C-alpha positions in Angstrom: -0.7 0.1 0.5 1.3 3.7 -0.5 2.3 5.1 2.7 0.1 8.2 4.1 2.2 11.3 2.2 1.6 9.8 -1.2 -1.5 10.6 -3.2 -3.6 8.0 -4.0 -5.4 7.3 -7.3 -8.9 8.2 -7.3 -11.6 5.6 -9.8 -15.1 6.3 -10.1 -16.8 2.2 -10.0 -18.4 1.6 -13.7 -19.9 -2.0 -12.7 -20.0 -4.1 -9.9 -18.7 -7.2 -9.7 -21.1 -10.3 -10.0 -20.3 -13.4 -11.8 -18.0 -10.8 -14.3 -15.4 -9.0 -13.0 -16.6 -4.7 -12.2 -14.3 -2.6 -13.8 -13.0 0.4 -12.6 -12.7 4.0 -14.3 -8.3 5.7 -13.0 -6.9 7.9 -15.4 -8.5 7.7 -17.9 -8.4 4.0 -18.2 -10.7 1.1 -17.2 -9.7 -1.8 -14.7 -11.8 -4.6 -13.4 -11.1 -5.9 -10.2 -12.1 -8.4 -8.0 -13.1 -8.2 -4.2 -11.6 -10.5 -2.9 -8.2 -9.4 -1.5 -8.7 -5.6 -3.0 -11.6 -4.5 -1.3 -11.1 -2.7 1.8 -14.3 -1.4 2.7 -17.3 -2.5 5.0 -20.0 -0.8 2.5 -20.5 -3.1 -0.8 -19.6 -1.7 -4.6 -22.4 0.6 -6.3 -22.3 2.2 -9.8 -20.9 5.9 -9.5 -19.4 5.1 -6.8 -16.0 7.5 -5.8 -13.2 4.8 -4.5 -8.9 5.7 -3.1 -7.6 3.0 -5.1 -3.7 1.8 -4.3 -1.7 0.1 -7.5 1.6 -2.3 -7.6 4.2 -1.8 -9.2 2.7 -3.7 -12.9 -0.1 -1.4 -12.0 -2.5 -3.8 -11.0 -5.1 -3.1 -8.2 -3.8 -4.0 -4.7 -6.3 -2.5 -2.4 -9.8 -0.2 -2.8 -11.5 1.8 -0.5 -13.9 3.7 -0.3 -14.0 7.7 -0.5 -17.1 9.6 1.6 -20.1 11.3 -0.2 -18.9 14.0 2.1 -15.5 14.6 1.5 -16.8 14.0 -2.5 -19.1 16.8 -2.6 -16.4 19.7 -1.2 -14.4 18.7 -2.7 -16.3 19.3 -6.4 -17.5 22.4 -4.7 -14.1 23.4 -3.7 -13.3 23.5 -7.6 -16.3 24.2 -9.3 -15.4 28.3 -7.4 -11.8 27.5 -8.0 -13.2 27.2 -11.9 -15.9 30.5 -11.3 -13.2 33.2 -9.6 -10.5 32.0 -12.8 -13.4 33.4 -15.0 
């Protein structure tokens, strides 16, 4: 796992795993994932959920953790305010 000082990539769940792997949209790419061994949150994955992802040395997913929806909303608000202040 990454140390706390490193930024972890953010991703969006675009397909929840079922009989086939789930899909994340991360860094402009789709990556498949399974729950076993990598899903680190108590809540089940859902489509459009924002997650933090730990990647191993080869770019494979080693851990997925749900981001608090309040944190996501606050970041989106900050981004919107920054964008409007630049206009």
